[in-house]
C-alpha positions as CSV (number, residue, x, y, z in Angstrom):
1,X,31.1,-4.0,3.3
2,X,28.0,-6.1,3.7
3,X,25.1,-6.6,1.3
4,X,22.0,-5.0,2.7
5,X,19.5,-6.8,0.4
6,X,18.6,-9.7,2.7
7,X,18.5,-7.5,5.8
8,X,16.2,-5.0,4.0
9,X,13.8,-7.7,2.7
10,X,13.6,-9.4,6.1
11,X,13.1,-6.1,8.0
12,X,10.2,-5.0,5.8
13,X,8.6,-8.4,5.9
14,X,8.8,-8.5,9.7
15,X,7.5,-4.9,10.0
16,X,4.4,-5.9,8.0
17,X,3.9,-9.3,9.4
18,X,0.8,-8.3,11.4
19,X,-0.8,-6.2,8.7
20,X,-4.6,-6.1,8.7
21,X,-7.3,-4.4,6.7
22,X,-11.0,-4.2,7.5
23,X,-10.4,-6.6,10.4
24,X,-8.7,-9.3,8.3
25,X,-5.1,-10.3,8.1
26,X,-3.3,-9.4,4.9
27,X,-0.6,-11.9,3.8
28,X,2.8,-10.4,3.2
29,X,5.3,-12.2,1.0
30,X,9.0,-11.4,1.0
31,X,8.9,-12.7,-2.6
32,X,6.1,-13.7,-4.9
33,X,5.3,-17.3,-4.2
34,X,4.3,-19.9,-6.8
35,X,1.1,-20.9,-5.1
36,X,-2.6,-19.9,-5.3
37,X,-2.7,-16.4,-3.9
38,X,-5.3,-14.9,-1.7
39,X,-7.5,-12.1,-3.1
40,X,-5.6,-9.4,-1.1
41,X,-1.9,-9.6,-0.4
42,X,1.3,-7.6,-0.4
43,X,4.7,-8.7,-1.7
44,X,8.1,-7.2,-1.9
45,X,8.5,-6.6,-5.6
46,X,11.9,-5.2,-6.0
47,X,14.7,-3.3,-4.3
48,X,17.9,-1.5,-5.2
49,X,20.8,-0.3,-3.0
50,X,24.0,1.6,-3.7
51,X,26.9,2.4,-1.4
52,X,27.3,6.1,-0.8
53,X,29.6,6.0,2.2
54,X,33.4,6.4,2.5
55,X,36.1,4.3,3.9
56,X,35.2,5.2,7.5
57,X,31.5,4.2,7.3
58,X,29.5,2.3,4.9
59,X,26.2,3.9,4.0
60,X,23.7,2.5,1.5
61,X,20.9,4.4,-0.3
62,X,18.1,1.9,-0.7
63,X,14.8,1.7,-2.5
64,X,12.2,-1.0,-2.0
65,X,9.0,-1.4,-3.9
66,X,6.0,-3.1,-2.3
67,X,3.2,-4.4,-4.5
68,X,-0.3,-4.2,-2.9
69,X,-2.6,-6.5,-4.9
70,X,-6.4,-6.8,-4.7
71,X,-8.4,-9.1,-6.9
72,X,-11.7,-7.6,-8.0
73,X,-14.5,-9.8,-9.4
74,X,-17.6,-7.7,-10.0
75,X,-16.3,-4.3,-10.9
76,X,-13.0,-2.4,-10.9
77,X,-12.6,-0.8,-7.5
78,X,-9.5,0.9,-6.1
79,X,-10.9,1.3,-2.5
80,X,-9.5,-2.0,-1.1
81,X,-6.1,-1.5,-2.7
82,X,-6.0,2.0,-1.4
83,X,-7.0,0.9,2.1
84,X,-4.4,-1.8,2.3
85,X,-1.8,0.6,0.9
86,X,-2.7,3.2,3.6
87,X,-2.2,0.5,6.3
88,X,1.2,-0.3,4.8
89,X,2.2,3.4,4.7
90,X,1.0,4.0,8.3
91,X,2.9,1.0,9.5
92,X,6.2,1.8,7.8
93,X,6.5,5.6,7.8
94,X,5.6,6.0,11.5
95,X,8.5,3.8,12.5
96,X,11.5,5.5,14.1
97,X,14.7,4.2,12.6
98,X,15.5,2.2,15.6
99,X,12.3,0.1,15.3
100,X,13.5,-1.6,12.1
101,X,16.3,-3.7,13.5
102,X,19.0,-5.9,12.1
103,X,22.3,-7.1,13.5
104,X,24.3,-5.6,10.6
105,X,22.5,-2.3,9.7
106,X,20.9,0.7,11.3
107,X,17.8,1.7,9.4
108,X,16.8,5.3,8.9
109,X,13.0,5.8,8.6
110,X,11.7,5.0,5.1
111,X,9.9,7.7,3.2
112,X,7.3,7.2,0.4
113,X,9.1,8.1,-2.9
114,X,6.3,7.1,-5.3
115,X,3.0,5.4,-5.7
116,X,1.3,4.2,-8.9
117,X,-1.4,1.9,-10.1
118,X,-1.3,-1.1,-12.5
119,X,-4.5,-2.8,-13.5
120,X,-4.4,-6.2,-15.1
121,X,-7.2,-8.5,-16.3
122,X,-7.1,-12.0,-14.8
123,X,-9.7,-14.1,-16.6
124,X,-13.0,-12.6,-15.6
125,X,-11.5,-10.7,-12.7
126,X,-9.2,-7.6,-12.3
127,X,-6.0,-7.4,-10.4
128,X,-5.7,-3.9,-9.0
129,X,-2.1,-3.3,-8.0
130,X,-0.6,-0.3,-6.2
131,X,3.1,-0.1,-6.3
132,X,4.6,1.8,-3.3
133,X,8.3,2.7,-3.5
134,X,10.1,3.7,-0.3
135,X,13.5,5.3,-0.1
136,X,15.7,4.9,3.0
137,X,19.3,4.9,4.2
138,X,21.0,2.0,5.8
139,X,24.2,2.5,7.9
140,X,26.4,-0.5,8.3
141,X,27.2,-1.2,11.9
């Protein structure tokens, strides 16, 4: 049995590598970096996986949470965060399972399991975060 964590993180980062919103590239991090961040970005916040297969085939139920972040300076506004989140959902949920590829796993198309907001004050600005959790199945090759 193989650990799907690295494969899952890499596949999602690769799928979102060319993400744009309003004509501008959105940086996608496979983990939150310790650097100055742009005003709008996405990062892979957390993931879980559990084996549900049998001795003949290894199947993993997986969940991955993406954090869509937009820094707002003048007023609290959800529009940018919602727009970027919509691009993420359109990119990921329209993929057939064969588009997300990996040498060790076959990916079954992700489905949006939940979506919620977190708003944090950052000095004189606001961080509007939208957490998107996707569920999917991975089949070990």
